[in-house]
PDBQT receptor file of N, H, CA, C and O in Angstrom, charges set to zero:
ATOM      1  N   MET A   1       0.856  -1.177   0.000  1.00  0.00    +0.000 N 
ATOM      2  CA  MET A   1       0.000   0.000   0.000  1.00  0.00    +0.000 C 
ATOM      3  C   MET A   1       0.900   1.236   0.000  1.00  0.00    +0.000 C 
ATOM      4  O   MET A   1       1.776   1.381   0.852  1.00  0.00    +0.000 OA
ATOM      5  N   LYS A   2       0.670   2.112  -0.957  1.00  0.00    +0.000 N 
ATOM      6  H   LYS A   2      -0.042   1.994  -1.650  1.00  0.00    +0.000 HD
ATOM      7  CA  LYS A   2       1.457   3.332  -1.047  1.00  0.00    +0.000 C 
ATOM      8  C   LYS A   2       0.719   4.465  -0.341  1.00  0.00    +0.000 C 
ATOM      9  O   LYS A   2      -0.480   4.659  -0.536  1.00  0.00    +0.000 OA
ATOM     10  N   LEU A   3       1.459   5.212   0.485  1.00  0.00    +0.000 N 
ATOM     11  H   LEU A   3       2.434   5.055   0.644  1.00  0.00    +0.000 HD
ATOM     12  CA  LEU A   3       0.899   6.371   1.171  1.00  0.00    +0.000 C 
ATOM     13  C   LEU A   3       1.367   7.650   0.480  1.00  0.00    +0.000 C 
ATOM     14  O   LEU A   3       2.533   7.778   0.107  1.00  0.00    +0.000 OA
ATOM     15  N   LEU A   4       0.453   8.580   0.320  1.00  0.00    +0.000 N 
ATOM     16  H   LEU A   4      -0.494   8.476   0.624  1.00  0.00    +0.000 HD
ATOM     17  CA  LEU A   4       0.774   9.877  -0.272  1.00  0.00    +0.000 C 
ATOM     18  C   LEU A   4       0.865  10.916   0.832  1.00  0.00    +0.000 C 
ATOM     19  O   LEU A   4       0.055  10.925   1.759  1.00  0.00    +0.000 OA
ATOM     20  N   GLU A   5       1.843  11.780   0.727  1.00  0.00    +0.000 N 
ATOM     21  H   GLU A   5       2.501  11.772  -0.026  1.00  0.00    +0.000 HD
ATOM     22  CA  GLU A   5       1.962  12.906   1.644  1.00  0.00    +0.000 C 
ATOM     23  C   GLU A   5       1.217  14.092   1.048  1.00  0.00    +0.000 C 
ATOM     24  O   GLU A   5       0.774  14.045  -0.099  1.00  0.00    +0.000 OA
ATOM     25  N   LEU A   6       1.083  15.145   1.830  1.00  0.00    +0.000 N 
ATOM     26  H   LEU A   6       1.443  15.182   2.762  1.00  0.00    +0.000 HD
ATOM     27  CA  LEU A   6       0.346  16.328   1.409  1.00  0.00    +0.000 C 
ATOM     28  C   LEU A   6       0.860  16.866   0.073  1.00  0.00    +0.000 C 
ATOM     29  O   LEU A   6       0.067  17.202  -0.806  1.00  0.00    +0.000 OA
ATOM     30  N   GLU A   7       2.169  16.947  -0.081  1.00  0.00    +0.000 N 
ATOM     31  H   GLU A   7       2.814  16.674   0.633  1.00  0.00    +0.000 HD
ATOM     32  CA  GLU A   7       2.751  17.485  -1.309  1.00  0.00    +0.000 C 
ATOM     33  C   GLU A   7       2.444  16.588  -2.508  1.00  0.00    +0.000 C 
ATOM     34  O   GLU A   7       2.228  17.079  -3.616  1.00  0.00    +0.000 OA
ATOM     35  N   ASP A   8       2.424  15.277  -2.283  1.00  0.00    +0.000 N 
ATOM     36  H   ASP A   8       2.599  14.878  -1.383  1.00  0.00    +0.000 HD
ATOM     37  CA  ASP A   8       2.082  14.332  -3.359  1.00  0.00    +0.000 C 
ATOM     38  C   ASP A   8       0.642  14.543  -3.811  1.00  0.00    +0.000 C 
ATOM     39  O   ASP A   8       0.360  14.604  -5.008  1.00  0.00    +0.000 OA
ATOM     40  N   LEU A   9      -0.272  14.654  -2.838  1.00  0.00    +0.000 N 
ATOM     41  H   LEU A   9      -0.044  14.605  -1.866  1.00  0.00    +0.000 HD
ATOM     42  CA  LEU A   9      -1.680  14.852  -3.165  1.00  0.00    +0.000 C 
ATOM     43  C   LEU A   9      -1.890  16.184  -3.871  1.00  0.00    +0.000 C 
ATOM     44  O   LEU A   9      -2.650  16.270  -4.835  1.00  0.00    +0.000 OA
ATOM     45  N   ALA A  10      -1.216  17.219  -3.391  1.00  0.00    +0.000 N 
ATOM     46  H   ALA A  10      -0.597  17.150  -2.608  1.00  0.00    +0.000 HD
ATOM     47  CA  ALA A  10      -1.339  18.543  -4.010  1.00  0.00    +0.000 C 
ATOM     48  C   ALA A  10      -0.914  18.500  -5.473  1.00  0.00    +0.000 C 
ATOM     49  O   ALA A  10      -1.596  19.054  -6.335  1.00  0.00    +0.000 OA
ATOM     50  N   ALA A  11       0.200  17.851  -5.754  1.00  0.00    +0.000 N 
ATOM     51  H   ALA A  11       0.755  17.401  -5.054  1.00  0.00    +0.000 HD
ATOM     52  CA  ALA A  11       0.682  17.744  -7.134  1.00  0.00    +0.000 C 
ATOM     53  C   ALA A  11      -0.298  16.947  -7.991  1.00  0.00    +0.000 C 
ATOM     54  O   ALA A  11      -0.557  17.309  -9.139  1.00  0.00    +0.000 OA
ATOM     55  N   LEU A  12      -0.838  15.876  -7.443  1.00  0.00    +0.000 N 
ATOM     56  H   LEU A  12      -0.628  15.582  -6.511  1.00  0.00    +0.000 HD
ATOM     57  CA  LEU A  12      -1.775  15.039  -8.174  1.00  0.00    +0.000 C 
ATOM     58  C   LEU A  12      -3.060  15.787  -8.519  1.00  0.00    +0.000 C 
ATOM     59  O   LEU A  12      -3.597  15.641  -9.616  1.00  0.00    +0.000 OA
ATOM     60  N   LEU A  13      -3.551  16.596  -7.564  1.00  0.00    +0.000 N 
ATOM     61  H   LEU A  13      -3.114  16.714  -6.673  1.00  0.00    +0.000 HD
ATOM     62  CA  LEU A  13      -4.816  17.316  -7.765  1.00  0.00    +0.000 C 
ATOM     63  C   LEU A  13      -4.627  18.689  -8.408  1.00  0.00    +0.000 C 
ATOM     64  O   LEU A  13      -5.606  19.336  -8.780  1.00  0.00    +0.000 OA
ATOM     65  N   GLY A  14      -3.391  19.135  -8.541  1.00  0.00    +0.000 N 
ATOM     66  H   GLY A  14      -2.596  18.610  -8.239  1.00  0.00    +0.000 HD
ATOM     67  CA  GLY A  14      -3.151  20.456  -9.121  1.00  0.00    +0.000 C 
ATOM     68  C   GLY A  14      -3.574  21.580  -8.197  1.00  0.00    +0.000 C 
ATOM     69  O   GLY A  14      -4.019  22.634  -8.652  1.00  0.00    +0.000 OA
ATOM     70  N   ARG A  15      -3.437  21.357  -6.908  1.00  0.00    +0.000 N 
ATOM     71  H   ARG A  15      -3.076  20.501  -6.538  1.00  0.00    +0.000 HD
ATOM     72  CA  ARG A  15      -3.777  22.357  -5.897  1.00  0.00    +0.000 C 
ATOM     73  C   ARG A  15      -2.549  22.614  -5.030  1.00  0.00    +0.000 C 
ATOM     74  O   ARG A  15      -1.599  21.831  -5.032  1.00  0.00    +0.000 OA
ATOM     75  N   SER A  16      -2.578  23.700  -4.302  1.00  0.00    +0.000 N 
ATOM     76  H   SER A  16      -3.349  24.336  -4.300  1.00  0.00    +0.000 HD
ATOM     77  CA  SER A  16      -1.475  23.969  -3.382  1.00  0.00    +0.000 C 
ATOM     78  C   SER A  16      -1.715  23.191  -2.084  1.00  0.00    +0.000 C 
ATOM     79  O   SER A  16      -2.858  22.909  -1.725  1.00  0.00    +0.000 OA
ATOM     80  N   PRO A  17      -0.635  22.852  -1.392  1.00  0.00    +0.000 N 
ATOM     81  CA  PRO A  17      -0.804  22.185  -0.094  1.00  0.00    +0.000 C 
ATOM     82  C   PRO A  17      -1.651  23.015   0.873  1.00  0.00    +0.000 C 
ATOM     83  O   PRO A  17      -2.436  22.458   1.640  1.00  0.00    +0.000 OA
ATOM     84  N   GLU A  18      -1.499  24.326   0.844  1.00  0.00    +0.000 N 
ATOM     85  H   GLU A  18      -0.860  24.779   0.221  1.00  0.00    +0.000 HD
ATOM     86  CA  GLU A  18      -2.288  25.184   1.744  1.00  0.00    +0.000 C 
ATOM     87  C   GLU A  18      -3.778  25.098   1.427  1.00  0.00    +0.000 C 
ATOM     88  O   GLU A  18      -4.602  25.078   2.342  1.00  0.00    +0.000 OA
ATOM     89  N   THR A  19      -4.131  25.047   0.156  1.00  0.00    +0.000 N 
ATOM     90  H   THR A  19      -3.462  25.063  -0.587  1.00  0.00    +0.000 HD
ATOM     91  CA  THR A  19      -5.548  24.907  -0.229  1.00  0.00    +0.000 C 
ATOM     92  C   THR A  19      -6.110  23.595   0.292  1.00  0.00    +0.000 C 
ATOM     93  O   THR A  19      -7.236  23.552   0.787  1.00  0.00    +0.000 OA
ATOM     94  N   ILE A  20      -5.346  22.544   0.184  1.00  0.00    +0.000 N 
ATOM     95  H   ILE A  20      -4.431  22.579  -0.218  1.00  0.00    +0.000 HD
ATOM     96  CA  ILE A  20      -5.814  21.249   0.688  1.00  0.00    +0.000 C 
ATOM     97  C   ILE A  20      -5.996  21.298   2.201  1.00  0.00    +0.000 C 
ATOM     98  O   ILE A  20      -6.986  20.780   2.717  1.00  0.00    +0.000 OA
ATOM     99  N   ARG A  21      -5.058  21.912   2.918  1.00  0.00    +0.000 N 
ATOM    100  H   ARG A  21      -4.254  22.333   2.499  1.00  0.00    +0.000 HD
ATOM    101  CA  ARG A  21      -5.209  22.058   4.381  1.00  0.00    +0.000 C 
ATOM    102  C   ARG A  21      -6.495  22.803   4.722  1.00  0.00    +0.000 C 
ATOM    103  O   ARG A  21      -7.229  22.400   5.625  1.00  0.00    +0.000 OA
ATOM    104  N   LYS A  22      -6.769  23.894   3.999  1.00  0.00    +0.000 N 
ATOM    105  H   LYS A  22      -6.173  24.221   3.266  1.00  0.00    +0.000 HD
ATOM    106  CA  LYS A  22      -7.995  24.664   4.249  1.00  0.00    +0.000 C 
ATOM    107  C   LYS A  22      -9.232  23.837   3.946  1.00  0.00    +0.000 C 
ATOM    108  O   LYS A  22     -10.201  23.871   4.705  1.00  0.00    +0.000 OA
ATOM    109  N   ASP A  23      -9.211  23.090   2.842  1.00  0.00    +0.000 N 
ATOM    110  H   ASP A  23      -8.424  23.063   2.226  1.00  0.00    +0.000 HD
ATOM    111  CA  ASP A  23     -10.368  22.273   2.476  1.00  0.00    +0.000 C 
ATOM    112  C   ASP A  23     -10.629  21.174   3.505  1.00  0.00    +0.000 C 
ATOM    113  O   ASP A  23     -11.783  20.823   3.748  1.00  0.00    +0.000 OA
ATOM    114  N   ILE A  24      -9.592  20.634   4.102  1.00  0.00    +0.000 N 
ATOM    115  H   ILE A  24      -8.654  20.919   3.904  1.00  0.00    +0.000 HD
ATOM    116  CA  ILE A  24      -9.783  19.608   5.134  1.00  0.00    +0.000 C 
ATOM    117  C   ILE A  24     -10.637  20.159   6.268  1.00  0.00    +0.000 C 
ATOM    118  O   ILE A  24     -11.478  19.450   6.822  1.00  0.00    +0.000 OA
ATOM    119  N   ARG A  25     -10.419  21.425   6.612  1.00  0.00    +0.000 N 
ATOM    120  H   ARG A  25      -9.736  22.001   6.162  1.00  0.00    +0.000 HD
ATOM    121  CA  ARG A  25     -11.166  22.052   7.710  1.00  0.00    +0.000 C 
ATOM    122  C   ARG A  25     -12.549  22.553   7.278  1.00  0.00    +0.000 C 
ATOM    123  O   ARG A  25     -13.533  22.323   7.980  1.00  0.00    +0.000 OA
ATOM    124  N   ARG A  26     -12.630  23.223   6.152  1.00  0.00    +0.000 N 
ATOM    125  H   ARG A  26     -11.831  23.409   5.581  1.00  0.00    +0.000 HD
ATOM    126  CA  ARG A  26     -13.885  23.899   5.804  1.00  0.00    +0.000 C 
ATOM    127  C   ARG A  26     -14.751  23.155   4.794  1.00  0.00    +0.000 C 
ATOM    128  O   ARG A  26     -15.958  23.390   4.739  1.00  0.00    +0.000 OA
ATOM    129  N   ASN A  27     -14.167  22.261   3.993  1.00  0.00    +0.000 N 
ATOM    130  H   ASN A  27     -13.186  22.070   4.038  1.00  0.00    +0.000 HD
ATOM    131  CA  ASN A  27     -14.935  21.551   2.978  1.00  0.00    +0.000 C 
ATOM    132  C   ASN A  27     -14.347  20.158   2.768  1.00  0.00    +0.000 C 
ATOM    133  O   ASN A  27     -13.745  19.896   1.727  1.00  0.00    +0.000 OA
ATOM    134  N   PRO A  28     -14.511  19.265   3.737  1.00  0.00    +0.000 N 
ATOM    135  CA  PRO A  28     -13.875  17.951   3.669  1.00  0.00    +0.000 C 
ATOM    136  C   PRO A  28     -14.265  17.127   2.447  1.00  0.00    +0.000 C 
ATOM    137  O   PRO A  28     -13.529  16.216   2.069  1.00  0.00    +0.000 OA
ATOM    138  N   MET A  29     -15.411  17.424   1.813  1.00  0.00    +0.000 N 
ATOM    139  H   MET A  29     -16.009  18.165   2.120  1.00  0.00    +0.000 HD
ATOM    140  CA  MET A  29     -15.821  16.682   0.623  1.00  0.00    +0.000 C 
ATOM    141  C   MET A  29     -14.976  17.055  -0.598  1.00  0.00    +0.000 C 
ATOM    142  O   MET A  29     -15.038  16.369  -1.618  1.00  0.00    +0.000 OA
ATOM    143  N   ALA A  30     -14.187  18.132  -0.511  1.00  0.00    +0.000 N 
ATOM    144  H   ALA A  30     -14.136  18.689   0.318  1.00  0.00    +0.000 HD
ATOM    145  CA  ALA A  30     -13.373  18.601  -1.627  1.00  0.00    +0.000 C 
ATOM    146  C   ALA A  30     -12.012  17.911  -1.690  1.00  0.00    +0.000 C 
ATOM    147  O   ALA A  30     -11.200  18.208  -2.568  1.00  0.00    +0.000 OA
ATOM    148  N   VAL A  31     -11.767  16.998  -0.764  1.00  0.00    +0.000 N 
ATOM    149  H   VAL A  31     -12.426  16.758  -0.052  1.00  0.00    +0.000 HD
ATOM    150  CA  VAL A  31     -10.503  16.255  -0.757  1.00  0.00    +0.000 C 
ATOM    151  C   VAL A  31     -10.803  14.774  -0.517  1.00  0.00    +0.000 C 
ATOM    152  O   VAL A  31     -11.820  14.431   0.084  1.00  0.00    +0.000 OA
ATOM    153  N   PRO A  32      -9.914  13.902  -0.989  1.00  0.00    +0.000 N 
ATOM    154  CA  PRO A  32     -10.121  12.471  -0.730  1.00  0.00    +0.000 C 
ATOM    155  C   PRO A  32     -10.063  12.169   0.769  1.00  0.00    +0.000 C 
ATOM    156  O   PRO A  32      -9.467  12.924   1.537  1.00  0.00    +0.000 OA
ATOM    157  N   PRO A  33     -10.682  11.068   1.176  1.00  0.00    +0.000 N 
ATOM    158  CA  PRO A  33     -10.620  10.702   2.602  1.00  0.00    +0.000 C 
ATOM    159  C   PRO A  33      -9.182  10.419   3.001  1.00  0.00    +0.000 C 
ATOM    160  O   PRO A  33      -8.443   9.742   2.287  1.00  0.00    +0.000 OA
ATOM    161  N   ARG A  34      -8.798  10.952   4.159  1.00  0.00    +0.000 N 
ATOM    162  H   ARG A  34      -9.398  11.502   4.739  1.00  0.00    +0.000 HD
ATOM    163  CA  ARG A  34      -7.407  10.800   4.580  1.00  0.00    +0.000 C 
ATOM    164  C   ARG A  34      -7.269   9.686   5.594  1.00  0.00    +0.000 C 
ATOM    165  O   ARG A  34      -8.241   9.230   6.196  1.00  0.00    +0.000 OA
ATOM    166  N   LEU A  35      -6.044   9.270   5.759  1.00  0.00    +0.000 N 
ATOM    167  H   LEU A  35      -5.254   9.640   5.269  1.00  0.00    +0.000 HD
ATOM    168  CA  LEU A  35      -5.705   8.216   6.701  1.00  0.00    +0.000 C 
ATOM    169  C   LEU A  35      -5.337   8.867   8.022  1.00  0.00    +0.000 C 
ATOM    170  O   LEU A  35      -4.507   9.775   8.071  1.00  0.00    +0.000 OA
ATOM    171  N   HIS A  36      -5.959   8.396   9.084  1.00  0.00    +0.000 N 
ATOM    172  H   HIS A  36      -6.633   7.659   9.044  1.00  0.00    +0.000 HD
ATOM    173  CA  HIS A  36      -5.629   8.912  10.420  1.00  0.00    +0.000 C 
ATOM    174  C   HIS A  36      -4.729   7.886  11.108  1.00  0.00    +0.000 C 
ATOM    175  O   HIS A  36      -5.140   6.754  11.367  1.00  0.00    +0.000 OA
ATOM    176  N   ILE A  37      -3.509   8.297  11.394  1.00  0.00    +0.000 N 
ATOM    177  H   ILE A  37      -3.176   9.216  11.183  1.00  0.00    +0.000 HD
ATOM    178  CA  ILE A  37      -2.569   7.428  12.092  1.00  0.00    +0.000 C 
ATOM    179  C   ILE A  37      -2.601   7.838  13.561  1.00  0.00    +0.000 C 
ATOM    180  O   ILE A  37      -2.152   8.934  13.895  1.00  0.00    +0.000 OA
ATOM    181  N   PRO A  38      -3.121   6.985  14.447  1.00  0.00    +0.000 N 
ATOM    182  CA  PRO A  38      -3.264   7.341  15.856  1.00  0.00    +0.000 C 
ATOM    183  C   PRO A  38      -1.953   7.829  16.462  1.00  0.00    +0.000 C 
ATOM    184  O   PRO A  38      -0.885   7.270  16.216  1.00  0.00    +0.000 OA
ATOM    185  N   GLY A  39      -2.065   8.874  17.252  1.00  0.00    +0.000 N 
ATOM    186  H   GLY A  39      -2.934   9.328  17.453  1.00  0.00    +0.000 HD
ATOM    187  CA  GLY A  39      -0.908   9.420  17.947  1.00  0.00    +0.000 C 
ATOM    188  C   GLY A  39      -0.080  10.391  17.124  1.00  0.00    +0.000 C 
ATOM    189  O   GLY A  39       0.953  10.875  17.587  1.00  0.00    +0.000 OA
ATOM    190  N   THR A  40      -0.528  10.682  15.898  1.00  0.00    +0.000 N 
ATOM    191  H   THR A  40      -1.367  10.289  15.522  1.00  0.00    +0.000 HD
ATOM    192  CA  THR A  40       0.207  11.622  15.049  1.00  0.00    +0.000 C 
ATOM    193  C   THR A  40      -0.754  12.650  14.459  1.00  0.00    +0.000 C 
ATOM    194  O   THR A  40      -1.973  12.479  14.484  1.00  0.00    +0.000 OA
ATOM    195  N   ARG A  41      -0.179  13.705  13.936  1.00  0.00    +0.000 N 
ATOM    196  H   ARG A  41       0.811  13.844  13.915  1.00  0.00    +0.000 HD
ATOM    197  CA  ARG A  41      -0.975  14.703  13.217  1.00  0.00    +0.000 C 
ATOM    198  C   ARG A  41      -0.609  14.708  11.731  1.00  0.00    +0.000 C 
ATOM    199  O   ARG A  41      -0.940  15.640  10.998  1.00  0.00    +0.000 OA
ATOM    200  N   MET A  42       0.083  13.642  11.303  1.00  0.00    +0.000 N 
ATOM    201  H   MET A  42       0.351  12.885  11.899  1.00  0.00    +0.000 HD
ATOM    202  CA  MET A  42       0.514  13.553   9.913  1.00  0.00    +0.000 C 
ATOM    203  C   MET A  42      -0.685  13.471   8.973  1.00  0.00    +0.000 C 
ATOM    204  O   MET A  42      -1.677  12.802   9.263  1.00  0.00    +0.000 OA
ATOM    205  N   LEU A  43      -0.572  14.158   7.855  1.00  0.00    +0.000 N 
ATOM    206  H   LEU A  43       0.234  14.701   7.620  1.00  0.00    +0.000 HD
ATOM    207  CA  LEU A  43      -1.591  14.068   6.815  1.00  0.00    +0.000 C 
ATOM    208  C   LEU A  43      -1.103  13.072   5.775  1.00  0.00    +0.000 C 
ATOM    209  O   LEU A  43      -0.100  13.305   5.102  1.00  0.00    +0.000 OA
ATOM    210  N   ARG A  44      -1.817  11.967   5.650  1.00  0.00    +0.000 N 
ATOM    211  H   ARG A  44      -2.632  11.778   6.197  1.00  0.00    +0.000 HD
ATOM    212  CA  ARG A  44      -1.458  10.930   4.694  1.00  0.00    +0.000 C 
ATOM    213  C   ARG A  44      -2.726  10.411   4.029  1.00  0.00    +0.000 C 
ATOM    214  O   ARG A  44      -3.803  10.410   4.625  1.00  0.00    +0.000 OA
ATOM    215  N   TRP A  45      -2.577   9.971   2.788  1.00  0.00    +0.000 N 
ATOM    216  H   TRP A  45      -1.702   9.972   2.304  1.00  0.00    +0.000 HD
ATOM    217  CA  TRP A  45      -3.668   9.386   2.031  1.00  0.00    +0.000 C 
ATOM    218  C   TRP A  45      -3.190   8.088   1.418  1.00  0.00    +0.000 C 
ATOM    219  O   TRP A  45      -2.059   7.994   0.940  1.00  0.00    +0.000 OA
ATOM    220  N   ARG A  46      -4.066   7.076   1.434  1.00  0.00    +0.000 N 
ATOM    221  H   ARG A  46      -4.984   7.152   1.823  1.00  0.00    +0.000 HD
ATOM    222  CA  ARG A  46      -3.741   5.840   0.734  1.00  0.00    +0.000 C 
ATOM    223  C   ARG A  46      -4.007   6.078  -0.746  1.00  0.00    +0.000 C 
ATOM    224  O   ARG A  46      -5.047   6.624  -1.115  1.00  0.00    +0.000 OA
ATOM    225  N   GLU A  47      -3.079   5.671  -1.583  1.00  0.00    +0.000 N 
ATOM    226  H   GLU A  47      -2.234   5.226  -1.284  1.00  0.00    +0.000 HD
ATOM    227  CA  GLU A  47      -3.215   5.889  -3.018  1.00  0.00    +0.000 C 
ATOM    228  C   GLU A  47      -4.504   5.261  -3.553  1.00  0.00    +0.000 C 
ATOM    229  O   GLU A  47      -5.155   5.837  -4.424  1.00  0.00    +0.000 OA
ATOM    230  N   CYS A  48      -4.876   4.093  -3.043  1.00  0.00    +0.000 N 
ATOM    231  H   CYS A  48      -4.347   3.624  -2.336  1.00  0.00    +0.000 HD
ATOM    232  CA  CYS A  48      -6.094   3.429  -3.507  1.00  0.00    +0.000 C 
ATOM    233  C   CYS A  48      -7.344   4.249  -3.168  1.00  0.00    +0.000 C 
ATOM    234  O   CYS A  48      -8.297   4.270  -3.947  1.00  0.00    +0.000 OA
ATOM    235  N   ASP A  49      -7.348   4.927  -2.007  1.00  0.00    +0.000 N 
ATOM    236  H   ASP A  49      -6.574   4.910  -1.374  1.00  0.00    +0.000 HD
ATOM    237  CA  ASP A  49      -8.489   5.773  -1.635  1.00  0.00    +0.000 C 
ATOM    238  C   ASP A  49      -8.580   7.002  -2.541  1.00  0.00    +0.000 C 
ATOM    239  O   ASP A  49      -9.672   7.418  -2.930  1.00  0.00    +0.000 OA
ATOM    240  N   VAL A  50      -7.434   7.571  -2.869  1.00  0.00    +0.000 N 
ATOM    241  H   VAL A  50      -6.547   7.234  -2.553  1.00  0.00    +0.000 HD
ATOM    242  CA  VAL A  50      -7.400   8.737  -3.761  1.00  0.00    +0.000 C 
ATOM    243  C   VAL A  50      -7.898   8.335  -5.142  1.00  0.00    +0.000 C 
ATOM    244  O   VAL A  50      -8.697   9.053  -5.743  1.00  0.00    +0.000 OA
ATOM    245  N   ASP A  51      -7.433   7.188  -5.656  1.00  0.00    +0.000 N 
ATOM    246  H   ASP A  51      -6.784   6.605  -5.168  1.00  0.00    +0.000 HD
ATOM    247  CA  ASP A  51      -7.881   6.710  -6.965  1.00  0.00    +0.000 C 
ATOM    248  C   ASP A  51      -9.399   6.488  -6.980  1.00  0.00    +0.000 C 
ATOM    249  O   ASP A  51     -10.074   6.865  -7.937  1.00  0.00    +0.000 OA
ATOM    250  N   ALA A  52      -9.923   5.882  -5.928  1.00  0.00    +0.000 N 
ATOM    251  H   ALA A  52      -9.374   5.576  -5.151  1.00  0.00    +0.000 HD
ATOM    252  CA  ALA A  52     -11.371   5.630  -5.848  1.00  0.00    +0.000 C 
ATOM    253  C   ALA A  52     -12.149   6.937  -5.773  1.00  0.00    +0.000 C 
ATOM    254  O   ALA A  52     -13.192   7.072  -6.413  1.00  0.00    +0.000 OA
ATOM    255  N   TRP A  53     -11.656   7.901  -4.999  1.00  0.00    +0.000 N 
ATOM    256  H   TRP A  53     -10.809   7.791  -4.479  1.00  0.00    +0.000 HD
ATOM    257  CA  TRP A  53     -12.313   9.198  -4.863  1.00  0.00    +0.000 C 
ATOM    258  C   TRP A  53     -12.337   9.917  -6.207  1.00  0.00    +0.000 C 
ATOM    259  O   TRP A  53     -13.358  10.492  -6.586  1.00  0.00    +0.000 OA
ATOM    260  N   LEU A  54     -11.223   9.888  -6.924  1.00  0.00    +0.000 N 
ATOM    261  H   LEU A  54     -10.394   9.421  -6.616  1.00  0.00    +0.000 HD
ATOM    262  CA  LEU A  54     -11.175  10.520  -8.241  1.00  0.00    +0.000 C 
ATOM    263  C   LEU A  54     -12.144   9.842  -9.212  1.00  0.00    +0.000 C 
ATOM    264  O   LEU A  54     -12.815  10.523  -9.988  1.00  0.00    +0.000 OA
ATOM    265  N   ALA A  55     -12.222   8.517  -9.178  1.00  0.00    +0.000 N 
ATOM    266  H   ALA A  55     -11.677   7.964  -8.548  1.00  0.00    +0.000 HD
ATOM    267  CA  ALA A  55     -13.129   7.781 -10.064  1.00  0.00    +0.000 C 
ATOM    268  C   ALA A  55     -14.588   8.148  -9.805  1.00  0.00    +0.000 C 
ATOM    269  O   ALA A  55     -15.393   8.157 -10.737  1.00  0.00    +0.000 OA
ATOM    270  N   GLU A  56     -14.943   8.451  -8.554  1.00  0.00    +0.000 N 
ATOM    271  H   GLU A  56     -14.289   8.444  -7.797  1.00  0.00    +0.000 HD
ATOM    272  CA  GLU A  56     -16.315   8.850  -8.214  1.00  0.00    +0.000 C 
ATOM    273  C   GLU A  56     -16.679  10.222  -8.783  1.00  0.00    +0.000 C 
ATOM    274  O   GLU A  56     -17.858  10.563  -8.879  1.00  0.00    +0.000 OA
ATOM    275  N   HIS A  57     -15.666  11.007  -9.159  1.00  0.00    +0.000 N 
ATOM    276  H   HIS A  57     -14.708  10.729  -9.081  1.00  0.00    +0.000 HD
ATOM    277  CA  HIS A  57     -15.916  12.372  -9.607  1.00  0.00    +0.000 C 
ATOM    278  C   HIS A  57     -15.698  12.574 -11.105  1.00  0.00    +0.000 C 
ATOM    279  O   HIS A  57     -15.553  13.705 -11.569  1.00  0.00    +0.000 OA
ATOM    280  N   VAL A  58     -15.675  11.483 -11.854  1.00  0.00    +0.000 N 
ATOM    281  H   VAL A  58     -15.793  10.564 -11.477  1.00  0.00    +0.000 HD
ATOM    282  CA  VAL A  58     -15.550  11.583 -13.306  1.00  0.00    +0.000 C 
ATOM    283  C   VAL A  58     -16.885  12.045 -13.884  1.00  0.00    +0.000 C 
ATOM    284  O   VAL A  58     -17.941  11.523 -13.527  1.00  0.00    +0.000 OA
ATOM    285  N   VAL A  59     -16.826  13.024 -14.774  1.00  0.00    +0.000 N 
ATOM    286  H   VAL A  59     -15.968  13.448 -15.064  1.00  0.00    +0.000 HD
ATOM    287  CA  VAL A  59     -18.034  13.581 -15.383  1.00  0.00    +0.000 C 
ATOM    288  C   VAL A  59     -17.987  13.338 -16.889  1.00  0.00    +0.000 C 
ATOM    289  O   VAL A  59     -16.956  13.550 -17.528  1.00  0.00    +0.000 OA
ATOM    290  N   GLY A  60     -19.100  12.896 -17.446  1.00  0.00    +0.000 N 
ATOM    291  H   GLY A  60     -19.938  12.723 -16.927  1.00  0.00    +0.000 HD
ATOM    292  CA  GLY A  60     -19.207  12.723 -18.900  1.00  0.00    +0.000 C 
ATOM    293  C   GLY A  60     -18.732  11.364 -19.376  1.00  0.00    +0.000 C 
ATOM    294  O   GLY A  60     -17.832  10.755 -18.797  1.00  0.00    +0.000 OA
ATOM    295  N   GLY A  61     -19.361  10.910 -20.445  1.00  0.00    +0.000 N 
ATOM    296  H   GLY A  61     -20.091  11.405 -20.916  1.00  0.00    +0.000 HD
ATOM    297  CA  GLY A  61     -18.931   9.684 -21.078  1.00  0.00    +0.000 C 
ATOM    298  C   GLY A  61     -19.380   8.410 -20.390  1.00  0.00    +0.000 C 
ATOM    299  O   GLY A  61     -19.129   7.316 -20.897  1.00  0.00    +0.000 OA
ATOM    300  N   GLY A  62     -20.039   8.526 -19.248  1.00  0.00    +0.000 N 
ATOM    301  H   GLY A  62     -20.242   9.414 -18.836  1.00  0.00    +0.000 HD
ATOM    302  CA  GLY A  62     -20.474   7.332 -18.526  1.00  0.00    +0.000 C 
ATOM    303  C   GLY A  62     -21.807   6.821 -19.029  1.00  0.00    +0.000 C 
ATOM    304  O   GLY A  62     -22.620   7.588 -19.545  1.00  0.00    +0.000 OA
ATOM    305  N   ALA A  63     -22.031   5.525 -18.881  1.00  0.00    +0.000 N 
ATOM    306  H   ALA A  63     -21.371   4.902 -18.462  1.00  0.00    +0.000 HD
ATOM    307  CA  ALA A  63     -23.265   4.916 -19.321  1.00  0.00    +0.000 C 
ATOM    308  C   ALA A  63     -24.458   5.380 -18.490  1.00  0.00    +0.000 C 
ATOM    309  O   ALA A  63     -25.595   5.348 -18.961  1.00  0.00    +0.000 OA
ATOM    310  N   ASN A  64     -24.204   5.810 -17.256  1.00  0.00    +0.000 N 
ATOM    311  H   ASN A  64     -23.280   5.835 -16.873  1.00  0.00    +0.000 HD
ATOM    312  CA  ASN A  64     -25.302   6.214 -16.374  1.00  0.00    +0.000 C 
ATOM    313  C   ASN A  64     -25.664   7.687 -16.503  1.00  0.00    +0.000 C 
ATOM    314  O   ASN A  64     -26.583   8.154 -15.830  1.00  0.00    +0.000 OA
ATOM    315  N   GLU A  65     -24.965   8.424 -17.349  1.00  0.00    +0.000 N 
ATOM    316  H   GLU A  65     -24.218   8.045 -17.896  1.00  0.00    +0.000 HD
ATOM    317  CA  GLU A  65     -25.212   9.852 -17.450  1.00  0.00    +0.000 C 
ATOM    318  C   GLU A  65     -26.416  10.115 -18.348  1.00  0.00    +0.000 C 
ATOM    319  O   GLU A  65     -26.526   9.519 -19.420  1.00  0.00    +0.000 OA
ATOM    320  N   SER A  66     -27.313  10.995 -17.930  1.00  0.00    +0.000 N 
ATOM    321  H   SER A  66     -27.223  11.479 -17.059  1.00  0.00    +0.000 HD
ATOM    322  CA  SER A  66     -28.506  11.342 -18.715  1.00  0.00    +0.000 C 
ATOM    323  C   SER A  66     -28.138  12.289 -19.832  1.00  0.00    +0.000 C 
ATOM    324  O   SER A  66     -27.208  13.086 -19.706  1.00  0.00    +0.000 OA
ATOM    325  N   ALA A  67     -28.873  12.199 -20.929  1.00  0.00    +0.000 N 
ATOM    326  H   ALA A  67     -29.629  11.551 -21.031  1.00  0.00    +0.000 HD
ATOM    327  CA  ALA A  67     -28.628  13.088 -22.084  1.00  0.00    +0.000 C 
ATOM    328  C   ALA A  67     -29.407  14.373 -21.932  1.00  0.00    +0.000 C 
ATOM    329  O   ALA A  67     -29.333  15.246 -22.798  1.00  0.00    +0.000 OA
TER     330      ALA A  67
């Protein structure tokens, strides 16, 4: 399992690390679910969770999309 750090996620999403930090507090739905490691304040994401979150937000071209 690969873990992504804040800078990795920021680069992947094309956002700044500061924007992601703000979204975690004010709009948690705007970022993938993060991994909470007990006893730490580290921000980490599992790559598989990020991939799944991105797949849920694909728009257009899907069989379930209405015309």
